[in-house]
N, C-alpha and C positions, 0 to 999 in steps of 0.2 A: 504494500500500500504506500503510495506517494503522498507525503504530507503537503498540503496546498502551499504552505509558507515556504517549504523547501524548494518547490518548483519555481516559485517567484524569486527566491534567492539565487537559484541557478541562472535564471533568465537575467537577473540584475548583474550577476558576476560576468556572464558572457557579454552583455552590453558594455559593461565597464572595461573589459579586456579589449573589445573592438574599439571603444572610444580612446583608450590609452594608446593602442597601436596606431590609430589614425592621427592622434595628436603628435606622437613621435615622428610619424611620416611627414606631417605638415611642418613640424619644427625643423627637421633635418633633411627633408626632401628625399627624392629618389636616391638610391645608392650612387655615390660619387658626385652628386650635384654640388654639395658643399666643397668637396675637393676641387672640382672643376671651376667653381666660382672664385677660387683663390689662386688660380693659375694666371701667370702673366698674359697668356693668350686671351683669357676672358677679360682681363682689365683693358687690354688693347682694343677690344671691340668698341668701346666708347671713348676711351682715352686715346685720341687719334694723334698722339705725339710719337709718330713712328720712329724718329731718330732717338728719342729717349728709350723707347721699348727695345730697339735694336741694340743700342749701346749697353743697356742694362743686361740684356740676355746673352751678349757675346763677349763681354770684357771682364777680366779679373775674377777675383774671388767671389764677388757678388753674383756672378752669372748663374750660379746654381740656386740662388734665392728666388723668392717670389715678391711681388709688389707688396703684399700684405705683411711680409716680414719687417719691412721698414715703415710702411705708411699706415698701419693700423696698430692700436695698442695690443701688446702681447703679454700683458701681466696676468690676466685671467681670461678664461674662455667667455665668460659673460660680458666682460668689457669689450673684448675683441668683436664678438658678434653684435653687440649693441651698436658700436661705432661703425661696423661694416654695414649695418642697415641704415644708419643715419647718413654716413658718407655716400653710400651707394645710391640712396634715394635722392640726395642733393645733386650728385654728379649726373644721375639719369635725367633729372629735371633740367639742369643747366644744359646738358648736351642736346636734348630734344627740343628745348626752347630756342636754341641758337645762341644762348648767352655764354657758352663755354669758351673760355679764353685760350688762345694758342700759347700764351705765355704762362708758364707754371708759377703759381704763387702758393706759398704755405700760409695757412692761418696760424694764429698763435697756438691753437690746439695742435695743429699739424707739426709745428716746430717742437713742441713738447714731446709728442709721440715719436718723432724722428730721433730726437736726442736720446730719449729713453731706450729706444731700440738699438741705437749705436752702442750705448753703454751696456745694454743687455748682452749683445753679441761679443763685444770687445772689452769685457769687464776687467780682465787682468791687465790688458794693455793700457787702459785709461785710469788705473788705480791711483797713479801719482800725478795726474794732470788736473788742472783747474776744472771742476765739474760745472762751473757756471759759464764756461766758454763753449759756445756751440761747436760741435765737431766739424761742421761744414765751413767754419772760418779757415781751417787749414786744409780740409779734405773736400773742397768744392766740387770736384768731379768724381768722387768716390762711387756714387751710385749710378750715375749716368755719364760715363766718360765721354768727352768730346761733344756731348750734346747738352750738357748741363748749362744752366744759366751762368752768366758771368758773375751774377750775384743773386743769391736767393732772397726774394723779397717777401 
């Protein structure tokens, strides 16, 4: 004999499992979607700075990196994905509205993120250097050799 409350509980648990699976799918997307959306090729679909993409992907130690390694916060996954959504939505709107500038400019937040990521990857190298001095004052072309701006604004 099946207890009516038990049948209802099983139905509820099944619905909760489906809802949880659907939520995870919507949060993380189809397999490899998140991975693909963090590739330099994906970034280059809207960021039409071909010379920057080419120089980044073919020069020096950074050529194995991804745009998000430098241009998004990498302190926590939550912060990374939050800013990925914010910056992605902003960049998408600017690109499709025609307001996207060919000249790259870092916001104050972007400067902070870039500096934190330089230090994160090169922690032992910069241990004895003035932490208040932006890395790009000396390493202007480190990320985008030959195509970087004469001065980051």
